[in-house]
N, C-alpha and C positions, 0 to 999 in steps of 0.2 A: 945225812938224812935223819929227820926227826921221826920218832915213833908216833903213831896216831894215838890220840886220846880216845877213851871209850865213846864219848859223845860224837866223835867225828864219823862213826859208822852209823850215825843217825839219819833219819829221814825227817826233815824239819817241815812242818805243815803250818802255813800262815792262816789267819782267819779267812782271807779271800779264797785260798785254796780249799779249805775245809768247806766253805759255803758252796763253791763250785762242785766239789765232789759229792756233797750231800744232795745237791740238786740233781746231779747225774744219777745218784742212787734212786731218787724219786722217779726220774724218767723210766728207769728200768722196772719200777714197781707199779707204774701206771697201768690202768686198764683192768684192775681187779677191784673188788669191793672189800674194803676193810672195815671192820666194826670198831677197831680201836688200835692205837699205837701203844706199845709198851716200851718205854725208854729204860735202858739199863744204866743206872747211876754208877758213877758220875759221868763218865766219858760219853755215854750215849745220849745224854740230855740235849746237847746242842744239835746233833744230827737228827734226833727224834723230832725236835721242834721244827726243823727245816723241812723234813719229810712230811710231817703232819700239815704244815702250811701249804706246801706244794701240792699235796694230794687232797686238800680240803677235808682232812680228818679232824673232827673236833673233840673226840674222846681220846684222852691221853692219860695213861697211868704210868707208874714207875715200879721198878723192882730194884732193890739195893742189895748188892752182894759184895762183901769185902773178900778180896783174895790176895792182892799184892801187898807186900811188906817192903819197906825201904824206898829209896829214891833212885831214879835214873837207871843206869845199867846195872847197878848193884841190887836192884829190886828183884824179888822172886815171889812166886806164888806160894802161899801157905794154904792152910785149911780154909775151905770155902765156908762163909758164914752169911746167911740171909739175914740182913738187918731190917728190911722192910719188904713185905709181900704186897702184890697188887690185889685189887678187889676180886675175890674168888668168884662172885656171881657174874661179874663182867667177863672175866677171863675164861670161865668154864674149862673146856679141854683145849682151848687155843684156836678153835675154828674161827677164821676171819680176823685173827689178831696178828699184827705186824710187830715183831720184836726188833728193835733197832739199837745197835751199839756202834761205838766208834771203830772198834777193832776186835777181830777174833785172833787170838794168839795161840794158846795151846788148845782152846776149845772147851776147857773145863767149866768156865762160868756158863757158857751157853748150853752145854750138856745138862747142867743142873736145871736150867730153865726149861730145856726140852723135856726133861722128866716130868716137870710140873705142867707143861703145856704142849703135849705131843703133836697137836695139829696146827700149831702156830707156824708162821713163816718167819724165818730168821734172816735179817739183812744187816750188813755192816758196811761201813765206808771202806775200811782197809781190812785185808786178810793176810795171814801168814799161812804157809803150807800145812802145818800141823792142825790148825783149826778150820781150814777151808772146807773140809767135808761137812761140817755142822751147819754151815750157812747155805741158803739157797741163792741169795743175791748179794753181791759185793761189787765195789768199783775198782779198786786197785790192790794188786797183790804185791807184797814186799817179802824179802827173804826172812827166814826165821831168825837170823842173828841181827837183824836191823832193829834198832830202838826208834820208835816213832815219838818225836817231840811235838805234842799238840800245842796250839797257841796258848792255851791256859797254863802250860808248863813253862812258858818262856817270857822273858822281858827283853826289851831292846837295850843294848849296851855296846860299848866300844869293844872291838875285837882286834887284837894285834895282828898285823899282816903276817902271812905265812913266811915271806922273805923280807928282810930289811927291817928297819925300825919304824918307818912311817909311811 
């Protein structure tokens, strides 16, 4: 029996799946009035755009926070660093602001944004147990030890069969 490689404990998300899941997130957020969407860069940009389109929200801003260091399962969260802040006048205390990210993992990044925008609504496409309490809306929960491979992280290539040579 072969040992599993670290990436085999992963959850691989295709572009089609991400689009479907972001639309499902939009359906859960429908029926409220949003002043703007705040996309958390970089991973939250694609879901934020899809949600904004589906809910006909034309005002979109971004916040950029660097936290992860390294690549793949070897990555870890370091010190949080705000690289770009959203427009303070537009954001105010967060009332009517929809913060969208691809994933909540530990919740540290969204907690930092929550401190800045205490009345904002937080929504992610995917949620892990540790970070789930910080978001009000999400689509799919995955285990804490699962690494999510987003479509922008992957390329199509040949994969050796599990058994046999070809």
